[in-house]
N, C-alpha and C positions, 0 to 999 in steps of 0.2 A: 688522564686525570679523571677521577670519579666525579659524577654530577654533584654529589653531596659536597665534595671538596670545592668544586667550582663555585657553587652557590655560597658556601661559607666564606671563601676567600673574597668573593664579590661583595658580600654583605659587610665584611670587616673593612674592606677598602672604602666603601661608601660611607660607613659610619665613622670612619676616622676623621672626616671633615664634614661634620653635620650641617654647618651653616651653608656651605657651598652646595651640598647635595639638596638641602631644603629649598634653596632659591631656584635651583634647576628644576626640581619637581614642581615648584609653584608655577613656572611657565606652562607646564603641561596641564596642571590643574585648571588654570584660567582658560586655556584653550578648549579643553574637553567640556568644562562647565558652560562656556559660552556657546559652543556648538549645540549642546543639549537644550539650553535655555532658548536660544534663537529658533531652533527647529520646532520646539514645543509651542512657541508663540505662533509660528506659521501654521502648524497643524491644528492648533486650537482655533485659529481664525477660520481655517477651512471647515472644520467640524461645525463651528457656530453658523457659518453661512449656509452650509448644506442643511442643517437643522431648520434654519429660518425658511429656506426654500421649500422644504417638505411641509412646514407648518402652514404655508399659505394656501394649501389645497392639494387635492389628489387628482391625477389625470387632467391637469390644468393646462389650458392653452390661453396665452395672453396676447391680445391684439393692442398695439400701441400706435398712436398717430405719428406721422412723420417717418422718415427713414434716414439711417446713417449711410452717407455716401463714402465711397472709397477715396483714396488719395488722388487729388487732381480733379475729382468730379464735383467739387463744391459741396455745400451743405445748405440747401434752401431752408430746411427746418430740421432741427435736432429731434431725435425720436422722443416722443412723449410731450413735446412742448407746443406742437401745432394744434390746429382745431379742425382736423380733417375727418375725424370720426364723429358720427351723429348717433342719436338714440335710435333712429330708424335702421341703422346698420345692425345694431344688436337685435332688433326685432326681426329683421330679415334672416339673420343667422339662425335664430331660434326656429323660424318657420321652414327654412329651405335646406338646412344642412342636416344630414343624417347622422345618427349615432351621437347626438348631443343630448346630454342629460339635463343641463341647465345653463343659462346665459345670464351674466350679471354685469351690466354696464356700470361704470362709476366715473366720478369726476372728483379729482383731488387737487387741493391747493392748501397753502398755509395761511392762517389768520391769527391775529392776536385775540385771545379769549379772556374774558373777565368774568369774575364771580365773587361777590361778597368782599370786594377790596383786594382780591388777588388777580393775577393775570399770568398767562402762559402763551407762548407762541407754539401752536400745535397744528398738526396736519388734520384738515377737515375733509372727509370723504362723503360725497353725495352718492348714495347707493339705493338699490332696490331690495326687496325682500329676499331675492335669490342670492344675494351677495353672501349672506351668512353661511349658506350651504356650500357654495362654490369655493369660498376662501377659508373654510373651517373656522368661522367666528362663533364662539360659544358665549352665550349670555349667562353671567353668574347671578345677576340680580335684575329683576324687571323684565323687559321684553325688547326685541329688536325692531328695526324699521319694518313696517308692513306695507302691503300694496295699498291699503286704505290711506296710510300716511302720505304716500306719493300722489294718489288721485286727488286728495283734498289739500295738497300743498301745506301739510302740517309743519309747524315750527317745533319739532321735537328732535331730541339728540340722544344717542347712545355713546357713552364715553369709555375709554380704556382705563385700567387701574392706575397707570402712571398719571394720566390727565386728572383723574379723580384726586389723587394725592397732591398734585400741584395746585389744583384749584380749591380743594376743600380741606386739605390737611392729610397727613399720613394715616392710612387705614380709616378714613372718615366713614361714618355710618349715616343712614337716612339721607343719602344723596339723591336717590330717585325721588323726583318731584321738585327738586331744586331748579333754579333758573340760572342759565349761563347766557352770556352775550357774545355773539359771533358777529364781528363787524358792526357792532352796536345794535344788533337785532337780537331780541330775546328768544331763547329756545328752552323748552322744558326737558329736563333729563328724564328719560323713560327706562333707561337700562344701563348696566355696567357689564363689560365683557370680562371673561376670564383672562388671566395673564398668559401671554404667549412668549414673552421674552424679546430681547433685542436691546440695542443701544443707539444713541445718537439719532440721526435722521432715519435709521432703519428700525427704530423702536416700534414694534407692532402694538405696544400697550399705550403709547403716547399718541392717541388718535381719537377723533370724534366722528361718528357716523350720523348723517342727517339724510332726510329724503332727497333723492336725486332731483326731482322736479322742483323742490323748494330751493335747492342750491342754485339750479339753473336760473330760476326766476328772480330770487332776491339777492343772491351773492355775486354771481358771475354775469348775469344778463345775457346768456347765450344758450343755444340748444346742443352744443357739442359735448362730448365726453372725453375723458383723458385715457380711458382704457376699457376694454371689454374682456371680461374673464369668462372662459368657456370650460365647462366640465364635461369631458368625454365620458361615454358610458363605461369604457374600460381602457386599460393601458394599451391594449392591442389596436384600438381604433383611433388613438391619438394622432398618428401620422395621417391617416385618411381624413380625419376631421380638419386637421391643419391645412391640408391641400384644398379641401372643399371651401374652407373659409377664405383662403387666399384667392381662389378663383372667383368666388362670389363677390368679394370686395373689389377686385379688379374690374369686374363688369359694372358694379354699382357706381364706382368712381370714374368709369370711362377711361381706364388706363390700359394701354396695349400690352405691357409686359411688367414682370416683377422688378426689373431693373429700375423702373421709373415710378414704382409704387409709392404712394404717400402714406403708407402704413407698414407696420412690421408685425409678423405673426411668429411667435415663438412658443414652443411647448416647454413643459417643466424640465424635461431632460436636457433641452438646449440650454436653458438658464443654468441648471446645475453644472453642466459640462463647462460652460464658459467661466462660471465662478470658480470651479475646481481648477481650471487651467491657470487662472490668474493667481490664486492662492498657492498653487504648487510652485509657480515661478517665484513668488514672494518667499516661500519657504527655502527654495534653493539659494536665492540671493542672500537671505539671512544666514543660512548655514555656511555659504562660501565666505562671507565677511568674517564670521566667527572662526572659520577654519584658518584664516591668516594667522591668528594668534597661536594656533597649533604649530604652524610652520616656524614661527618665531621661537616657540618653545623648543622645537627640534634643533634650531640653530644654537640655542643656549646649551643644549646637551652636547652638541659637537664641540663647542667652545670649551666646555668643562672637561670633556674627555681628552681633547688635545692638550690641555693644560696638565691633566693628570698623567698623560703619557710622558710629558717632559719632566714632571716632578719625579716620576718613578722609573726613569731611564736606567739607573744603576740596579734597581730591583729586577727590571726586565732582563738586563744583562746577566745577573746572577742566576735567575731562573733558567735562562737558556744555557748557561755554562754547566749547570748540573743536570741537564737533559730535557728541559721543557721544549716541546716542539712549537713551530709557528702556529699550528692549530690551537695548542694550549693557550698561548698568549692572546691570540686574536679572540678565542672563545671567551676568555675571562673578561676582556674589555667590552666585548659585544654584550655579554651577559650583564655587566654593570649598567650599560646604556639602556638595555631592555628593562631591567629591574626598575630604573628610575622612571621610565615612561609608564610602565604598568602600575606602579605605585601612584603616579600622578593621575593616571586614567581612572583608577578606582576612587580616589578622593574627588576627582573632577566630576564623576558620575553623581556622587552624593551631593556635591555642591550644586550641580546643574539641576538635579531633582528638587532640591530645597529652593533654588532661585525661581523655578517654575511655580512652585507652590506659593511662594511669597508674592509673585507677580499676580497670580489669580486672587489671592486673599486681600491684598492691599490696593491693587490697581483695577480690579474687576475685569482684567483681560483674560479670556478663556485660554488655557494652555493644555496641551496634550502631550505627555511624555510617552513616546512609543519605544518598544524594544528595538525597533529598527534604528532609531537615532542613537540609542545607548550602545548597541553593538557597533554601529558605524564609528562613533566617536572613540570607543575603546579600541577597535581594530586599527583605526588610523593612528592612534597614539602608539600602538605596538609597532606598526610599520615604520613610524617616524624614528622610534628607538633603533630599529634595525638599519634604516637608511642613513641616519645621521651618526650612528655609532660605528658603521662599517669602516669609514675612512680612518678614524683614530685607531681602531682595533687593527686594521691592516698595517698602518704605519708602525704600531708597536711591535707587531709580529716580524717586521722586516728589519728591525734594528740589529746591527752587528753586535754580538755579545762582547767582543773585545773592546770596541769603541764605547759601548754602553757602560762597561765597567770603569772606563777611564773618565766618564762624564762627571763634571763637577757642577 
């Protein structure tokens, strides 16, 4: 049988029952679209997290108080929640560790902020002047926290654009010089940062920076810090700096080994690798869940093809009686199954792309449709057509022509 005749016969057979063929294709469409949309959500989240990590600084090493223990080891203090890091630790790192460009201790917690009848629950960071350089904070209007502000315990604040909009209205002007209240204490706004992006608790634009010493004295009443950000001179020296910092703090905290350390030292690559691993697992999980619908669609194709074989038993017997071979019969039914899945795959790709765009537009969730996910979904749909179409095609090809012609 010529290939042109094969495709023509398959097309005529499928179009003879348009409703059943359309419903079968719909199962594949939903499966392919689901895979593309779910994988795009996972990949979008991964890209967003990686972008956020890169935006917090370059050649960055982060020291956090506390340590996460393994299973069975207990957890005396969760990382970032204890008070084991002091301002003197940051000063020692700056003096004693080589290849360090800058050190920026910070203290972060959330407070209810009020201004002119409005209020917002916002992250407040006590920082030094070096923080802007180390964490890539750019001031769009006004100025950042200075060393003079810290030495004089100034009650001044630099706010992010989201915080500005929440407290003073969307795209408010003349905010510099206004007064806000943090824990009922008045602070004068001296600057507004440029937008960096983010959402929820990781929104880098929903933040307030105040002098570290002011925060320690008036807000928390302690001399501890919640993190120490260190900028290495280059990417090549990050590992060496990380090891030096770890050794120095072990000595300062009088701890014998890293296993019992009351702090954690991570570099930017470690953070990015951990985040990437988590989001990759999430992407695989989402894709696997959506892939179940593809399998269901494949079962629908098998069910339809088995029904078609039964309905066309006399036709199969007639074809075999006039010389059609088993390969001709199986080839035709297999072609019909593959045509259904390929058609469903093409439409599903378009629907998946559209769904990803709608998710980004109306829900604000970043999505990334990659050629990998498109090829994967399309390839899987074609394989499903072959796998689930093989048995009905084989069954049709093995029919006895005499018994098939007698079939009622």
